[in-house]
N, C-alpha and C positions, 0 to 999 in steps of 0.2 A: 272672121265672124265677130260681129259686134257683141258688146256686153252691156246690159242695162245697168245704169247707176242705181245703187240702193236708194239714193235720195229721190230719183225720178219715179221709182216704183209706187204705184197706187194700191195694188192688191197683191196678195200672196195666196197661191193655191196650195192647200195641203191635201195630200192623198196617201193612202196606204196601199201596199202591194203584198200579196201572198202568192208564192210560187211553189209548186209541188216538185221541187228539185233544187239543184245547186247551180246557180248562175253568178256571173260577175256583174259589176256596175255597168261596164260598157254595153253588156247585153241588154240591160234594162233600158238604157238611154237610146240604143239603136232601135229597140222595139217601139219606143214612143214616137220617134221620128218616122220610122218605116211604116207602122200600121195606121198612123193618122195622115199620111201623105195623100193628097188629093181628096180627102174626106170633106173638108170644109171650104174648098175653093182656093183660088190663088191669093185672095186677100187675107185669109186666116191660115195660110200654110206656115207651120211652125218654123221651118228653116228660114223662110223669108222674114217672118216676124222677128226671129232672133238676129238675123243679119241686119235688119233695120233698127235694132235696139228696142223694139216694143215688147219683146219677151226676153227676160234675163237668162242667166245661166241656170240650167236645170240641175238641181242637186238631188242625188239619190243616196240614201243611207240604208244599207242592207245588213242583215244579221242572219247567219246560217245556223240552224239547230235541228238535229234529228233528220237530216236529209232534206229539209225544207228551208226555203229562203223567205224572210219577211223583211219589210223595210218601209221607208217613207219617202215620198217624192215631194219636192218643194219647187214651185215655179213662180218667180216674181213677174208681174205684168204691169205695163203702163197703159194698156188698153182701157176702154171704158168698162163699166161693170157688166154690160150685156155681152160684149165680145169675150171678156175674161171668163164669164160663166160658160159660154159655148166652148171655148178651148178646154176648160176644166172638164166639162161633160164628155168631150171627145176622148179623154184618157180612159174612160171606163169601157171602151170597145176593145181594149187590148185583152186578148184571151190566152195568148201563148207568148212565151219568151224563150227563144231557142227551141229545144225539144220538149219543154215543160209547159204544163198548163199554168195559167196565171189569172189572178183576179185583182183588178184595180178598183178602189173605191175612194171617191173624193169626200173627205170628211168635213172640210169647211173652206170658205173664202174669207180671208182676213183683210179688212180695210185698214191699211197702215195709217191713214189720216185720222182714224178714230183714236188710235194709241197716241199719235202725235198731239191730237187735240186734248186728250187727257193729261199729257205731259205739260202742255201749255197752261191748262187750268191749274194744275198743282203748283207750277212755278209762279203763276199770277197770285195764288193764295199766299205763297211764301213772301212775295214782294210786298203785298198789301199788309201782311202781318208785321213785317219789319217797319213799314211806314207808320203803322198805328203805334207800335212800341216806342218809336222815336218821336212821337208827337210832343208838342210843347206842353209842359205841366200847367196846371191851373194856377190862379193867382196866389192861393194860399201856399202851394208848394214852392213857388218862386220866393215868396216872402220868407218862408222857413229857411230856404237855402241861403238867401242873402244874410239873414239874421245869424245863422250858424257860422257862416264864413267870417262875419264881423267879430263874433265872439272868439273864434280861433285866432284872429289877427290881434286880439287884445293882449295876448301873452307878452309879458315884459320880463326884464331882468331886475332882480332885487338884491340889495346889499352889496358888500364889497366882493363877495364870492360870485356875484352876478347869477343868482339862483333863478330858475324859471318860476314865474309867479303870475297870478291873476292881477288885474288892475285894482282890486279893492282890498289888497292885503294891508296897506298902511292905514286906511280909514276904518277898517273893521275891528270890532272889539274881539272877535273870535276868528282864529286863523286855522285852516285845515292843512296839516303837514302830510305830504305824500312822498312817494319814493322818487319819481322821475318826471321828466318833461311831458311824456306821453300821458301820465296820470293827470297833470294840470290841464292839458288840452282836452281830455275827456270831460273833466269837470266843467271847464269853460263852455264846451259844446252844449252842456245841459244847464247852463245858466248859473253855475257856482263860480264866483269870481274871487273868492278869498282863500285860494289854495296856493301853497308854495312847496317846491320840491327840494329835498336835501341832496339829490344827485349822488347817491352812494351810501355806504354804511357809516362813513365818518361824518359826525354831526358838525355842520359849519357853525362858526361863531355867530352868524346872523340869526340862526335858529335859537341859539342860547339867549341872545339879547331879546328876541321877540318873546320868548317864554317868560321873561321877567315883567313885561308890561302888557301882554295880551293873553287871552285864554286860548291855549293850544289844544287842538284835537288831532291826534295821530290817526291817519287813515292809510292802512297798508294792505298788501296783497294777502290772500288767504293761503300762505305757504310758510315754510320754515324761515325763508328769508325775511318775511314780514315780522316774525317773532324776534329775530336777531336785531332788526332795526328798532323795534319797540324796546328791547333791553337796553340798547345803546342810548336811545333818547331818554328813557327813564333814569338812566345813570348820570347823565350830564346836563339835562335841561329840566325845567320846571313844567312838566306836562300835566294837563288837567284831565283830559279824557282820551280814551283809546277805542278805536273800532277797526274791524277787519272786513274785507270782502269775504264772500262765501268761500268755503274750502275749495281749493283748486282753481280759483278765478283770480284775475288781476284787475286792479282799479281801472287800468287803461281800456279794458274791453267790456266792462259791465254796463248795463242800461241805466237810464235815469231812475226807474223804479227801484232797481237794486241798490243804487247809490243812496237814495233817500232811506231805504229800509235799513241799510248798514249804519247810516248816521243816526237814525232814531234808536238803534240798539246799542249805542256807545255805552261804555262803562267808565268808571272813574279810574284814575291812575293807580290808586291803592288797590282796587280790585284786580287790575291787570298784574300788579306785582305779586299778588297772591297766586294768580293763575300761572305765572311764569316762575314762581318760587324765587322771587327777587327779595332779598332782605336788605332793609335800610335802617338807619337810626331813627328816622321819622316815619312812624306808621300811622299818623293821624289821618283818618279819612277826610275827604273833601266833599263839600256840597256846593255846586256852582262856583268852583274854584277857590272857596274859602275853607280854611282848616276848621275842624270842629272836633270836640272830644266825644268819644263814643259813650262814655259814662262819666257822670259828674261825681260819683261816689269815689272816695279816696282808695277804696279797696278794689275798684273795678280794674280788670286786666283785659288785654287784647283778646279778640275772638280767635278760636282755632279753626282751621280750614276743614270743611267737610264737602262731600260730593254734592253737585247741583245739576242745573240744566243749562243749555246753551242758548245765548242770545248774542247776535252781532259778532259771531266768530269766537266768543269766549264762553266759558262756563260760569254762569252765575252761582254764587255760593249759596248753598242750602242753609237751613237754620243753624247758626253757630252755637257753640257751647261756651259758657263762661269759664275762665281759668279757676282752678280749685281754690285760689286764695280768697275768692269772693265769699266763701263760707265763713271767713273770719270777720267779715264786716259787721257793723252793728245792725244793719238791715237784715242780714242773714240770721243773726242771733235772734232777732225778734220773730223770725219765721219758726225757729225750732221751739220757742217757748210758748207761742200763742198761735194756734191755727187761724188762718185768714177767714175760713168759713164761719167761725164762731164769733169773730169780731163784730161789734156793733157799728153800723155805718150811720154817721150823722148826715142829715140833709145839708145840701150846699147852701152857704150863706152868700150874701151879696158880694162880700169881699172875696169869697172863694171864686165866684163867677168872674170877677174882675181879674183875678190871678190866672184863671184858665184862659180868658181872652188874651192876656198878655203872652201867655205861653204859645197859644195858637198863632198870634201875629208873628212871633219870633221864628216860627216854623215855616212861614210863608215862602213858597218856591223851592223848598228842600225836598218835598215828597217823602219826608221822614215822619217819625212819630216819637213823642216823649212819653215815658212811663213815669207815673207819679205814685207816691205813697199816700197814706191816709191824711197827711198834713200838707199835701200838694207840693211836696218837695220832689224835684226831678231826680229820678233814679238813673235815667239813661236816655239817650237818643239813638234810635235804631231805624234801619229801613223797614218798610211795611212788611216785606217778605220774612223778616226775622222776628216778628212780634211774638208768635206762638211760643217758640222755644225760649226766647228771652224772658217772657212772663213766667214760664214754668221754672226757669233757672232762679229768678229773683224770688218768686213766691209771695211777696208782700205788695203786689201791685194793686192799687185801689182805683187808679184812673188811667185812661189812655187819651192823649191829645194827638191827632193825626192831621197832617197836611194832605187831605184827600177826602174821599167819599166814605161815609159810614154805610156799609152794606150788611147783608145777612151773614156773610162769612165772618166779618169782624165782630158782629154781635154775638155769634156763636162762640167765638174764641173768648170774648169777654165773659159770657155766662159760664163757660167751662172753667175759667180761671178765677171765678168769684170776683170779677172787677165790678166796682160800683157804678162807674159812669164812663161814658165814651164821648169825646168831643171831636167833631170833624168840621172841615171847611164846608162840607155839604153832607146832607143826610138823605139816603135813598130808602132806608127802612127804619121803622121805629117799633118793630114787632118784638117787644121784650117786656116782661113783667119784673125782671130782676135787675136790669141795667137802666140807669138814667142816660138818655141819649140827648145830646145838645148839639146844635149847629152853630155856625158863625153868626147867623141871623138871631138865634136865640140869645147869644151872649151880647149882641149889639144892642139889645133892648134894655140892657141894665140901666 
């Protein structure tokens, strides 16, 4: 007896059978062949159709429960749809199987070609999707890819230790010192060509030599290893600025935006020493790589560290307090003998404005501020963020000269501290009846 190939089958007939008794599978198959014999003529005789391979193997799946038998009949067919429907309908004439009453019901005829067609469509969609994903990029993407690859190819070896570096290290006034080769590659990829790697925790002699003639910015990972490298560099090289990647991230994996954000938030080497509790014999702060004194008064002492807020991976110092010995200075003595609020403020003369202009010019680019007494003598130079506390500490401040914008906040500080005049490179607000406010343009008209 021939057997139809599953590949050649066009339709599958599904039917259910309910028998009021217990029978076996051969009884069901025998009833199908026996009770349909001669019903449809010689051309549609099940035995002949199966012998010729136009009807496949009849599958019967039965289950007996409570003295009754239920099951499913499956018949594959390569006949056309009309002949297949006639054969399927003939199954429903079966009324007895063995000694038991039975009922057969055809539930559906399945067209195998529909399921195959669905499979073909899904596969075609997948192939088309893959083709679209692998399509050529546009011209801008091609240009970016070529530009990025060229930047990565520009990495070179610098110094006798053959340190990985960008091509612009020698010609740049400012050099970024990173940890390893991967960090240099990431900076190159984003257009930063003046980076050099130290390749380990031991500082090479090349880095030490560079620190003597260039402005060095240390840029390390946001982990404890980065802190250790900063300590080592601060101890053996003349470092100017320090910045770190965000906590838990590495320079080699951060984006262009994160790189520029970290570099903008850099702090001075002296500030980093305070953060890492590094003590050295030279505690003079720097502005733009140049040493400066915090206070010009002989009695002025270094600031003491207080809690602050975080910028660029470090904690900026909050308003510092002066050392107690400042109380013995002549300026401090004048505070105790004559309250500032009661002192008579003289109007600024032409020569006074010239002196203020000179003081402002000397502050250009430092982003700092000078505190002046009533004779325009400089009491000290401090960062903007430390103004309020320093003014309260000194007590006899008559003027403030700042390399920056005079805003409402600064005016409020001046009014609270009985400051007579405020001079800035730019003025955003002049809303004050107590404080004389001058800009760089005002002093330029002298």
